[in-house]
C-alpha positions as CSV (number, residue, x, y, z in Angstrom):
1,M,10.8,-57.9,-2.8
2,N,8.3,-58.1,-5.8
3,N,8.3,-55.7,-8.8
4,Q,5.4,-53.7,-7.5
5,T,7.0,-53.1,-4.2
6,I,10.2,-52.0,-5.9
7,K,8.3,-49.6,-8.2
8,H,6.5,-48.1,-5.3
9,S,9.8,-47.6,-3.4
10,L,11.4,-46.0,-6.4
11,F,8.4,-43.7,-6.9
12,S,8.5,-42.6,-3.3
13,C,12.2,-41.9,-3.5
14,S,11.7,-39.9,-6.7
15,L,9.0,-37.7,-4.9
16,I,11.3,-37.1,-2.0
17,L,14.2,-36.2,-4.3
18,L,12.0,-34.0,-6.4
19,S,10.8,-32.2,-3.3
20,L,14.4,-31.6,-2.2
21,L,15.4,-30.3,-5.6
22,T,12.5,-28.0,-6.2
23,G,12.0,-26.8,-2.6
24,C,8.5,-28.2,-2.4
25,D,6.4,-26.0,-0.2
26,N,2.9,-27.2,1.0
27,T,2.1,-23.9,2.9
28,D,-1.5,-22.8,2.4
29,Y,-0.4,-19.3,1.3
30,K,-3.8,-18.1,0.3
31,T,-5.1,-18.5,3.9
32,R,-1.9,-17.3,5.4
33,I,-1.6,-14.1,3.3
34,Q,-5.3,-13.3,4.0
35,E,-4.8,-13.7,7.7
36,E,-1.6,-11.6,7.7
37,N,-3.4,-8.8,5.8
38,D,-6.4,-9.0,8.1
39,W,-4.1,-8.9,11.2
40,D,-2.4,-5.8,9.8
41,N,-5.7,-4.2,8.9
42,P,-8.3,-5.5,11.3
43,D,-11.0,-2.9,10.5
44,G,-10.6,-3.4,6.8
45,N,-10.2,0.3,6.0
46,R,-6.4,0.9,5.9
47,A,-4.7,-1.3,3.4
48,F,-3.1,1.9,2.1
49,C,-2.5,5.3,3.7
50,L,-1.9,8.1,1.3
51,A,0.2,10.9,2.7
52,V,-1.2,14.4,2.3
53,G,1.6,16.2,4.1
54,K,3.3,17.0,7.4
55,I,0.3,18.7,8.9
56,Y,-0.4,17.5,12.5
57,K,-3.5,17.7,14.6
58,D,-2.5,20.9,16.4
59,M,-1.8,22.7,13.1
60,Y,-5.5,22.8,11.9
61,P,-7.0,24.9,10.6
62,Y,-4.0,25.1,8.3
63,T,-3.2,28.0,6.0
64,I,-1.0,27.4,3.0
65,H,2.1,29.3,2.2
66,Y,4.4,29.6,-0.8
67,L,8.1,29.0,-1.2
68,E,10.0,30.6,-4.0
69,G,13.2,29.5,-5.8
70,E,14.4,27.0,-8.4
71,I,13.2,23.5,-8.2
72,N,15.8,20.8,-8.4
73,P,14.2,17.9,-10.4
74,K,16.8,15.4,-9.1
75,D,16.1,16.1,-5.4
76,P,12.9,14.2,-4.2
77,Y,13.0,16.3,-1.0
78,D,13.3,19.7,-2.6
79,K,11.4,21.9,-0.1
80,I,9.9,24.1,-2.9
81,K,8.7,21.1,-4.8
82,Q,7.2,19.5,-1.7
83,N,5.5,22.8,-0.8
84,K,3.8,22.9,-4.2
85,R,2.9,19.3,-3.9
86,L,1.3,19.8,-0.5
87,N,-0.7,22.8,-1.7
88,L,-1.9,20.8,-4.7
89,K,-3.0,17.8,-2.5
90,L,-4.9,20.0,-0.1
91,S,-6.8,21.6,-3.1
92,L,-7.6,18.2,-4.7
93,Y,-8.8,16.5,-1.5
94,A,-10.9,19.6,-0.7
95,K,-12.6,19.1,-4.1
96,E,-13.5,15.6,-2.9
97,G,-15.0,16.9,0.4
98,L,-12.2,15.8,2.7
99,F,-11.2,19.3,3.6
100,T,-13.0,22.6,3.8
101,E,-11.3,25.4,1.8
102,E,-11.5,29.1,2.6
103,L,-9.9,32.0,0.9
104,V,-8.3,34.1,3.7
105,G,-6.0,36.6,1.8
106,Y,-3.2,36.9,-0.7
107,D,0.5,36.7,-0.8
108,G,1.1,39.3,-3.5
109,D,-1.1,37.9,-6.3
110,K,-1.2,34.4,-4.9
111,P,-4.3,33.3,-3.0
112,L,-4.0,32.0,0.5
113,Y,-6.4,29.2,1.4
114,R,-7.2,27.8,4.9
115,Y,-8.0,24.1,5.2
116,D,-9.7,22.1,7.9
117,L,-10.8,18.4,8.1
118,T,-14.4,17.7,7.3
119,D,-16.4,14.9,9.0
120,E,-15.9,13.0,5.7
121,G,-12.2,13.5,5.9
122,R,-12.0,12.3,9.5
123,K,-13.6,9.0,8.3
124,Y,-10.4,8.2,6.4
125,L,-7.9,9.9,8.6
126,D,-5.0,7.9,10.0
127,K,-5.5,8.2,13.7
128,D,-1.7,7.6,14.3
129,W,-0.8,10.8,12.5
130,W,2.3,9.1,11.3
131,G,4.3,11.7,9.4
132,G,1.4,14.2,9.5
133,T,-2.0,13.8,7.7
134,N,-2.8,10.6,5.9
135,F,-6.0,9.3,4.4
136,C,-6.4,5.5,4.6
137,F,-8.8,3.1,2.8
138,G,-9.3,-0.5,1.6
139,K,-9.2,-4.2,2.5
140,V,-7.1,-6.8,0.6
141,V,-9.1,-9.9,-0.3
142,V,-6.9,-12.7,-1.7
143,E,-8.2,-14.4,-4.9
144,K,-5.5,-16.9,-5.7
145,I,-1.8,-17.7,-5.5
146,Q,0.0,-17.0,-8.8
147,K,3.5,-18.1,-8.0
148,V,5.7,-19.3,-5.1
149,D,9.2,-18.2,-5.9
150,N,11.8,-20.1,-4.0
151,Q,14.9,-19.1,-6.0
152,W,16.3,-17.7,-2.8
153,E,15.9,-20.7,-0.6
154,D,15.7,-18.7,2.7
155,K,13.7,-15.8,1.3
156,P,10.6,-17.0,-0.6
157,M,8.5,-14.5,-2.5
158,I,4.8,-15.1,-3.0
159,I,3.0,-13.5,-5.9
160,F,-0.8,-13.5,-5.7
161,S,-3.9,-11.8,-7.2
162,Y,-6.4,-9.9,-5.0
163,H,-9.2,-7.4,-5.1
164,M,-9.9,-4.5,-2.9
165,E,-13.0,-3.8,-0.8
166,N,-13.9,-0.5,0.9
167,V,-12.6,1.7,-1.9
168,P,-13.8,5.3,-1.7
169,N,-14.8,7.4,-4.7
170,W,-12.2,10.0,-4.1
171,I,-9.3,7.7,-5.0
172,K,-10.9,7.3,-8.4
173,N,-10.0,11.0,-9.1
174,K,-7.2,10.7,-11.6
175,D,-5.6,13.9,-10.4
176,I,-5.3,12.3,-6.9
177,Y,-4.2,8.8,-7.8
178,S,-1.7,10.0,-10.3
179,L,0.1,11.8,-7.5
180,Y,1.0,8.3,-6.1
181,K,2.0,6.9,-9.5
182,A,5.1,5.2,-7.9
183,N,2.7,2.6,-6.5
184,G,1.1,0.4,-9.2
185,A,-1.6,-0.8,-6.9
186,I,-3.0,2.7,-6.3
187,Q,-3.0,3.4,-10.0
188,S,-4.9,0.1,-10.6
189,V,-7.4,0.9,-7.8
190,G,-8.0,4.4,-9.1
191,E,-8.5,3.1,-12.6
192,G,-11.1,0.7,-11.3
193,K,-9.3,-2.6,-12.1
194,S,-11.0,-5.6,-10.5
195,L,-7.9,-7.7,-9.9
196,L,-4.5,-6.6,-8.7
197,T,-1.2,-8.3,-8.2
198,G,0.5,-8.3,-4.8
199,I,3.8,-9.7,-3.6
200,Q,4.7,-10.7,0.0
201,Y,8.2,-11.5,1.0
202,Y,9.2,-14.0,3.7
203,S,12.4,-15.2,5.5
204,K,13.0,-18.6,7.0
205,K,13.7,-18.7,10.7
206,S,16.2,-21.1,12.3
207,D,13.4,-23.6,13.0
208,G,12.4,-23.6,9.3
209,T,9.2,-21.6,9.8
210,L,8.4,-18.5,7.8
211,K,8.4,-14.9,9.0
212,L,6.7,-12.2,7.0
213,R,9.2,-9.5,6.0
214,V,7.2,-7.2,3.6
215,G,3.4,-7.5,3.1
216,V,0.8,-5.6,1.1
217,S,-1.4,-3.9,3.7
218,G,-0.3,-1.2,6.0
219,K,1.8,0.9,3.6
220,Y,2.2,4.6,3.8
221,L,2.5,6.1,0.3
222,L,4.0,9.5,-0.4
């Protein structure tokens, strides 16, 4: 065996060893992640669905009501807090033309408003009525893969940059997108940022192939 052959063999062995040590992954994640988002959002208009509240189809036209009492700031499901939040959302979305708003009376000195969906609102309405009324929008378009994190060998995490298409003007209303501040993507979209960062989580099946656990598109945000 000549020196060149020996060097080539050593180099090949080094590549194999490096691949085993670093968990080398040749998956085309950019294509895969785009296809997964498109599969979950085939019409390109429901990357995110923003919850308005538990108002179902047969409840329209819907008239607001008021709940009194002390709000518990530590309880995310405080009925009084959620009632105030629902009334606020209806008012804000009405200002953007997604609901009609009609004053129909008073509860003491508090105005009672009746809301119904407009044609504009129905354009963004989640037809599944999951959890009540939701307005959906957007398409994820992958720009590039930032990092493939294999620190958990059987649960890789892929970090990537993307931009959004089909973004309506109403989400740019700070009073609206600030209600969903727990989700950084909604904040970024509302603020008009061109590039966003997304993460998709996978698990490895017994045959070594990957299964998507958590993606970007198709989220319902409260």
